[in-house]
C-alpha atoms as a printed R data frame, in Angstrom:
    type eleno elety resid chain resno       x       y       z
1   ATOM     1    CA   MET     A     1 -20.075  -5.395  -4.954
2   ATOM     2    CA   ASN     A     2 -21.824  -5.417  -1.172
3   ATOM     3    CA   THR     A     3 -24.722  -7.537  -1.355
4   ATOM     4    CA   ILE     A     4 -24.507 -11.243  -0.904
5   ATOM     5    CA   ALA     A     5 -26.582 -12.142  -4.112
6   ATOM     6    CA   GLU     A     6 -24.038  -9.971  -6.079
7   ATOM     7    CA   ARG     A     7 -21.415 -12.092  -4.259
8   ATOM     8    CA   ILE     A     8 -22.713 -15.576  -4.668
9   ATOM     9    CA   LYS     A     9 -23.173 -14.589  -8.541
10  ATOM    10    CA   PHE     A    10 -19.539 -13.151  -8.783
11  ATOM    11    CA   ALA     A    11 -18.101 -16.549  -7.000
12  ATOM    12    CA   MET     A    12 -20.537 -18.518  -9.614
13  ATOM    13    CA   GLU     A    13 -18.945 -16.529 -12.604
14  ATOM    14    CA   VAL     A    14 -15.591 -17.585 -10.791
15  ATOM    15    CA   ARG     A    15 -15.764 -21.049 -10.385
16  ATOM    16    CA   LYS     A    16 -17.434 -21.858 -13.558
17  ATOM    17    CA   MET     A    17 -20.584 -23.078 -11.944
18  ATOM    18    CA   ARG     A    18 -24.136 -22.844 -12.806
19  ATOM    19    CA   GLN     A    19 -26.969 -22.987 -10.254
20  ATOM    20    CA   VAL     A    20 -27.963 -26.677 -11.126
21  ATOM    21    CA   GLU     A    21 -24.515 -27.292  -9.795
22  ATOM    22    CA   LEU     A    22 -25.022 -25.251  -6.800
23  ATOM    23    CA   VAL     A    23 -28.500 -26.518  -5.921
24  ATOM    24    CA   GLN     A    24 -26.644 -30.441  -5.746
25  ATOM    25    CA   LYS     A    25 -23.646 -29.124  -4.310
26  ATOM    26    CA   THR     A    26 -25.764 -27.541  -1.498
27  ATOM    27    CA   GLY     A    27 -29.135 -29.502  -1.089
28  ATOM    28    CA   ILE     A    28 -30.914 -26.433  -1.041
29  ATOM    29    CA   SER     A    29 -34.012 -25.919  -3.833
30  ATOM    30    CA   LYS     A    30 -33.752 -24.353  -6.846
31  ATOM    31    CA   GLY     A    31 -36.605 -22.060  -5.774
32  ATOM    32    CA   ALA     A    32 -34.761 -20.805  -2.582
33  ATOM    33    CA   PHE     A    33 -31.565 -20.384  -4.343
34  ATOM    34    CA   SER     A    34 -33.549 -18.017  -6.845
35  ATOM    35    CA   SER     A    35 -34.644 -16.491  -4.479
36  ATOM    36    CA   TYR     A    36 -31.013 -15.829  -3.112
37  ATOM    37    CA   LEU     A    37 -29.716 -14.711  -6.319
38  ATOM    38    CA   SER     A    38 -32.914 -12.291  -7.366
39  ATOM    39    CA   GLY     A    39 -31.615 -10.321  -3.529
40  ATOM    40    CA   ASN     A    40 -35.241 -11.211  -2.476
41  ATOM    41    CA   TYR     A    41 -34.382 -13.116   0.075
42  ATOM    42    CA   ASN     A    42 -30.613 -13.477   2.079
43  ATOM    43    CA   PRO     A    43 -29.348 -17.335   3.008
44  ATOM    44    CA   LYS     A    44 -29.590 -18.114   6.448
45  ATOM    45    CA   GLN     A    45 -26.570 -18.892   8.653
46  ATOM    46    CA   ASP     A    46 -26.374 -22.857   7.715
47  ATOM    47    CA   LYS     A    47 -27.722 -22.110   3.962
48  ATOM    48    CA   LEU     A    48 -24.329 -19.474   3.713
49  ATOM    49    CA   GLU     A    49 -22.185 -22.096   4.742
50  ATOM    50    CA   LEU     A    50 -23.451 -24.745   2.339
51  ATOM    51    CA   ILE     A    51 -23.010 -22.034  -0.209
52  ATOM    52    CA   ALA     A    52 -19.574 -20.956   0.791
53  ATOM    53    CA   ASP     A    53 -18.005 -24.302   1.003
54  ATOM    54    CA   ALA     A    54 -19.745 -25.202  -2.302
55  ATOM    55    CA   LEU     A    55 -18.134 -22.069  -3.810
56  ATOM    56    CA   ASP     A    56 -14.685 -22.710  -1.885
57  ATOM    57    CA   VAL     A    57 -14.793 -19.199  -0.616
58  ATOM    58    CA   ASN     A    58 -14.848 -17.360   2.772
59  ATOM    59    CA   ILE     A    59 -18.360 -16.737   4.573
60  ATOM    60    CA   ASP     A    60 -17.537 -13.466   5.975
61  ATOM    61    CA   TRP     A    61 -16.735 -12.719   2.132
62  ATOM    62    CA   LEU     A    62 -19.913 -13.635   0.993
63  ATOM    63    CA   LEU     A    63 -21.636 -11.386   4.030
64  ATOM    64    CA   GLY     A    64 -19.967  -8.563   2.370
65  ATOM    65    CA   LYS     A    65 -17.195  -7.675   4.650
66  ATOM    66    CA   ASN     A    66 -13.864  -6.649   3.318
67  ATOM    67    CA   VAL     A    67 -11.665  -9.959   3.770
68  ATOM    68    CA   PRO     A    68 -10.241 -12.135   1.004
69  ATOM    69    CA   MET     A    69 -12.396 -13.874  -0.925
70  ATOM    70    CA   GLN     A    70 -10.665 -17.238  -0.201
71  ATOM    71    CA   MET     A    71  -8.779 -18.105   3.264
72  ATOM    72    CA   PRO     A    72  -4.923 -18.658   2.664
73  ATOM    73    CA   THR     A    73  -3.873 -22.286   2.137
74  ATOM    74    CA   LYS     A    74  -0.761 -23.764   3.237
75  ATOM    75    CA   GLY     A    75   1.659 -25.531   1.099
76  ATOM    76    CA   VAL     A    76   2.366 -29.235   1.140
77  ATOM    77    CA   VAL     A    77   5.871 -28.910   1.086
78  ATOM    78    CA   THR     A    78   6.733 -25.545   2.749
79  ATOM    79    CA   GLY     A    79   3.711 -25.228   5.642
80  ATOM    80    CA   GLN     A    80   3.875 -21.849   4.351
81  ATOM    81    CA   VAL     A    81   1.010 -19.675   3.308
82  ATOM    82    CA   SER     A    82   0.673 -19.237  -0.407
83  ATOM    83    CA   PRO     A    83   0.150 -15.775  -1.726
84  ATOM    84    CA   LEU     A    84  -3.960 -15.028  -2.689
85  ATOM    85    CA   PRO     A    85  -4.027 -14.290  -6.617
86  ATOM    86    CA   TYR     A    86  -5.615 -11.135  -7.585
87  ATOM    87    CA   VAL     A    87  -9.709 -10.810  -7.560
88  ATOM    88    CA   PHE     A    88 -11.472  -9.166 -10.618
89  ATOM    89    CA   TYR     A    89 -14.281  -7.501 -10.204
90  ATOM    90    CA   LYS     A    90 -15.913  -5.679 -12.979
91  ATOM    91    CA   GLU     A    91 -16.110  -1.900 -13.024
92  ATOM    92    CA   ALA     A    92 -17.063   0.830 -15.611
93  ATOM    93    CA   GLU     A    93 -15.400   3.788 -14.389
94  ATOM    94    CA   TYR     A    94 -12.558   3.832 -16.759
95  ATOM    95    CA   LEU     A    95 -14.673   2.186 -20.128
96  ATOM    96    CA   VAL     A    96 -13.477   3.151 -23.195
97  ATOM    97    CA   ASN     A    97 -15.938   1.822 -26.035
98  ATOM    98    CA   ASP     A    98 -17.945  -1.190 -25.534
99  ATOM    99    CA   VAL     A    99 -15.630  -3.824 -26.771
100 ATOM   100    CA   ASP     A   100 -13.437  -3.706 -23.902
101 ATOM   101    CA   ASP     A   101 -14.230  -5.125 -20.479
102 ATOM   102    CA   THR     A   102 -12.981  -2.760 -17.352
103 ATOM   103    CA   TYR     A   103 -12.385  -4.429 -14.273
104 ATOM   104    CA   THR     A   104 -11.245  -3.563 -10.362
105 ATOM   105    CA   ALA     A   105  -8.205  -6.080  -9.251
106 ATOM   106    CA   TYR     A   106  -8.658  -6.189  -5.662
107 ATOM   107    CA   MET     A   107  -5.337  -7.039  -3.976
108 ATOM   108    CA   PRO     A   108  -5.219  -9.564  -0.183
109 ATOM   109    CA   GLN     A   109  -3.554  -6.870   2.091
110 ATOM   110    CA   TYR     A   110  -3.391  -6.363   5.479
111 ATOM   111    CA   SER     A   111  -5.720  -8.834   6.019
112 ATOM   112    CA   ALA     A   112  -8.246  -7.741   3.551
113 ATOM   113    CA   LEU     A   113  -9.380  -7.141   0.022
114 ATOM   114    CA   ILE     A   114  -7.776  -4.066  -1.350
115 ATOM   115    CA   PRO     A   115  -8.247  -2.200  -4.448
116 ATOM   116    CA   ARG     A   116  -5.149  -2.156  -6.218
117 ATOM   117    CA   PHE     A   117  -5.355  -1.440  -9.873
118 ATOM   118    CA   HIS     A   118  -7.966  -0.199 -12.547
119 ATOM   119    CA   VAL     A   119  -7.898  -2.876 -15.180
120 ATOM   120    CA   ILE     A   120  -9.334  -2.964 -19.358
121 ATOM   121    CA   VAL     A   121  -8.740  -5.510 -21.211
122 ATOM   122    CA   ASN     A   122  -8.784  -6.262 -24.439
123 ATOM   123    CA   THR     A   123  -9.953  -9.652 -25.072
124 ATOM   124    CA   SER     A   124  -9.867  -9.801 -29.068
125 ATOM   125    CA   CYS     A   125  -6.453  -8.770 -28.628
126 ATOM   126    CA   ASN     A   126  -5.575 -10.562 -25.623
127 ATOM   127    CA   GLU     A   127  -4.321  -7.549 -23.908
128 ATOM   128    CA   MET     A   128  -4.368  -6.186 -20.169
129 ATOM   129    CA   HIS     A   129  -3.782  -2.804 -19.503
130 ATOM   130    CA   MET     A   130  -2.751  -1.935 -15.478
131 ATOM   131    CA   LEU     A   131  -3.178   1.674 -14.052
132 ATOM   132    CA   PRO     A   132  -2.118   1.536  -9.939
133 ATOM   133    CA   LEU     A   133  -4.515   3.167  -7.612
134 ATOM   134    CA   PHE     A   134  -2.576   5.051  -6.247
135 ATOM   135    CA   TYR     A   135  -2.883   6.075  -2.188
136 ATOM   136    CA   ARG     A   136  -0.586   8.342  -0.762
137 ATOM   137    CA   ASP     A   137   0.611   6.297   1.789
138 ATOM   138    CA   ASP     A   138   2.108   4.080  -0.319
139 ATOM   139    CA   SER     A   139   2.091   4.726  -3.831
140 ATOM   140    CA   ALA     A   140   5.676   4.752  -4.603
141 ATOM   141    CA   GLU     A   141   5.232   0.962  -4.024
142 ATOM   142    CA   TYR     A   142   3.969   1.072  -7.614
143 ATOM   143    CA   TYR     A   143   5.715   3.032  -9.691
144 ATOM   144    CA   ASP     A   144   7.551   0.667 -10.581
145 ATOM   145    CA   CYS     A   145   6.356  -2.568 -13.292
146 ATOM   146    CA   PRO     A   146   5.621  -5.380 -10.551
147 ATOM   147    CA   ALA     A   147   9.121  -7.476 -10.362
148 ATOM   148    CA   ASP     A   148   6.548 -10.574  -9.901
149 ATOM   149    CA   LEU     A   149   5.598 -10.441 -13.520
150 ATOM   150    CA   THR     A   150   9.318 -10.825 -14.823
151 ATOM   151    CA   THR     A   151   9.871 -13.799 -12.318
152 ATOM   152    CA   PRO     A   152   8.909 -17.308 -13.330
153 ATOM   153    CA   GLU     A   153   6.252 -18.761 -10.973
154 ATOM   154    CA   ARG     A   154   5.855 -15.629  -9.358
155 ATOM   155    CA   HIS     A   155   4.022 -13.963 -12.329
156 ATOM   156    CA   GLN     A   156   1.285 -16.142 -11.665
157 ATOM   157    CA   ILE     A   157   0.199 -13.567  -8.337
158 ATOM   158    CA   TYR     A   158  -1.285 -11.613 -11.440
159 ATOM   159    CA   THR     A   159  -2.664 -13.952 -13.663
160 ATOM   160    CA   LYS     A   160  -4.060 -16.979 -11.854
161 ATOM   161    CA   ASP     A   161  -7.445 -15.699 -12.501
162 ATOM   162    CA   PHE     A   162  -7.304 -14.793 -16.569
163 ATOM   163    CA   ASP     A   163  -9.656 -17.389 -17.063
164 ATOM   164    CA   SER     A   164 -12.435 -15.344 -15.417
165 ATOM   165    CA   ILE     A   165 -11.775 -12.133 -17.463
166 ATOM   166    CA   GLY     A   166 -11.076 -14.042 -20.681
167 ATOM   167    CA   MET     A   167  -7.135 -13.646 -21.071
168 ATOM   168    CA   TYR     A   168  -4.937 -16.421 -22.427
169 ATOM   169    CA   LEU     A   169  -1.498 -16.900 -20.597
170 ATOM   170    CA   GLU     A   170  -0.080 -17.819 -23.782
171 ATOM   171    CA   PRO     A   171   0.543 -15.100 -25.997
172 ATOM   172    CA   SER     A   172  -0.645 -12.242 -23.415
173 ATOM   173    CA   ARG     A   173   0.822  -8.771 -23.169
174 ATOM   174    CA   ILE     A   174   0.418  -6.471 -19.976
175 ATOM   175    CA   ILE     A   175   0.668  -2.943 -20.314
176 ATOM   176    CA   TYR     A   176   1.342  -1.195 -17.199
177 ATOM   177    CA   TYR     A   177   1.259   2.541 -16.403
178 ATOM   178    CA   GLY     A   178   4.294   3.117 -13.675
179 ATOM   179    CA   ILE     A   179   6.016   6.525 -13.289
180 ATOM   180    CA   ASP     A   180  10.182   6.898 -13.709
181 ATOM   181    CA   ARG     A   181  11.169   7.963 -10.108
182 ATOM   182    CA   GLU     A   182  13.977   9.615 -11.563
183 ATOM   183    CA   ASN     A   183  12.599  12.264 -14.124
184 ATOM   184    CA   CYS     A   184   8.965  11.893 -12.216
185 ATOM   185    CA   LYS     A   185   7.434  11.298 -15.664
186 ATOM   186    CA   PRO     A   186   5.229   8.871 -16.813
187 ATOM   187    CA   GLU     A   187   6.730   5.769 -17.717
188 ATOM   188    CA   ILE     A   188   4.453   3.146 -19.405
189 ATOM   189    CA   THR     A   189   5.873  -0.489 -20.051
190 ATOM   190    CA   THR     A   190   4.912  -3.257 -22.462
191 ATOM   191    CA   LEU     A   191   5.110  -7.001 -21.312
192 ATOM   192    CA   ALA     A   192   4.940  -9.965 -23.589
193 ATOM   193    CA   TYR     A   193   4.598 -13.567 -21.717
194 ATOM   194    CA   SER     A   194   7.706 -15.891 -22.626
195 ATOM   195    CA   PRO     A   195   6.577 -19.713 -22.928
196 ATOM   196    CA   GLU     A   196  10.110 -20.349 -22.986
197 ATOM   197    CA   LYS     A   197  11.253 -18.451 -19.851
198 ATOM   198    CA   GLY     A   198   7.861 -19.026 -18.246
199 ATOM   199    CA   CYS     A   199   7.658 -14.920 -17.416
200 ATOM   200    CA   TYR     A   200   6.923 -12.047 -19.011
201 ATOM   201    CA   GLU     A   201  10.012 -10.063 -20.365
202 ATOM   202    CA   GLY     A   202   9.849  -6.444 -21.862
203 ATOM   203    CA   ARG     A   203   9.000  -6.019 -25.342
204 ATOM   204    CA   PRO     A   204   9.635  -2.063 -26.001
205 ATOM   205    CA   GLU     A   205   9.062  -2.691 -30.180
206 ATOM   206    CA   ALA     A   206   5.645  -3.952 -29.397
207 ATOM   207    CA   LEU     A   207   4.290  -0.934 -27.766
208 ATOM   208    CA   SER     A   208  -0.058  -0.493 -27.924
209 ATOM   209    CA   LEU     A   209  -2.119   2.577 -28.250
210 ATOM   210    CA   PRO     A   210  -1.876   3.835 -24.634
211 ATOM   211    CA   ARG     A   211  -6.203   4.240 -22.859
212 ATOM   212    CA   GLY     A   212  -6.134   8.092 -22.847
213 ATOM   213    CA   ALA     A   213  -8.397   7.850 -19.401
214 ATOM   214    CA   PHE     A   214  -5.662   5.783 -17.856
215 ATOM   215    CA   GLN     A   215  -2.758   8.030 -19.385
216 ATOM   216    CA   LYS     A   216  -4.095  11.024 -17.784
217 ATOM   217    CA   GLU     A   217  -4.212   9.503 -14.331
218 ATOM   218    CA   ILE     A   218  -0.812   8.463 -14.512
219 ATOM   219    CA   GLU     A   219   0.406  11.939 -15.880
220 ATOM   220    CA   LYS     A   220  -1.687  13.860 -12.930
221 ATOM   221    CA   GLU     A   221   0.275  11.118 -10.004
222 ATOM   222    CA   ALA     A   222   3.698  12.507 -11.992
223 ATOM   223    CA   LEU     A   223   2.609  16.054 -11.361
224 ATOM   224    CA   PHE     A   224   1.970  15.591  -8.261
225 ATOM   225    CA   LEU     A   225   5.323  13.671  -6.860
226 ATOM   226    CA   GLU     A   226   7.273  16.605  -9.059
227 ATOM   227    CA   ASN     A   227   5.375  19.290  -7.210
228 ATOM   228    CA   ASN     A   228   6.140  17.194  -3.917
229 ATOM   229    CA   HIS     A   229  10.188  16.305  -4.944
230 ATOM   230    CA   GLN     A   230  10.448  20.409  -5.274
């Protein structure tokens, strides 16, 4: 997803904004906007700035650069930069059947937008499967299920964009494909959202059927880890 047209359409989907609304907000003619969305023409700088402002996105991201979709914002009270949510992009590599939706989750990291997870969403079950993308220099960081998910408020780093992929916080489940560091074996963790605790908690009794493609990937990573520990 590197063209301006693709990124404008993706941002419109995330913001739940129709073309007619963008035309009204930007003052750009309907015909010109249609030509941008079709990819026949790219908007000039002044028009691109209007579109970026209306969609509340980083103009450099619209231009196809590897940067976060949104600029970091500072909290009103703390003045510190608040964490950006994961952004979900449509993907097809791990499509299991015609019902499932597949995505790549991009994480703001190193001042850029980095692909970090393959994601399968089963909207009928309100269930998400998360498989880390293992890079040789930092794979170990993703062997464990993220502690943020089981911490009140911190889970929002992962769930803030749920609406854009058809997920609902209550009652949702997340199946995380990790690795047990001690025995170098795949470790699949099932989490369910607890409204009482305001975060996710482990639910081993509610194990879902693992996705074959994800299980194979985690088995390969576990084998790599085991071989390199010998």
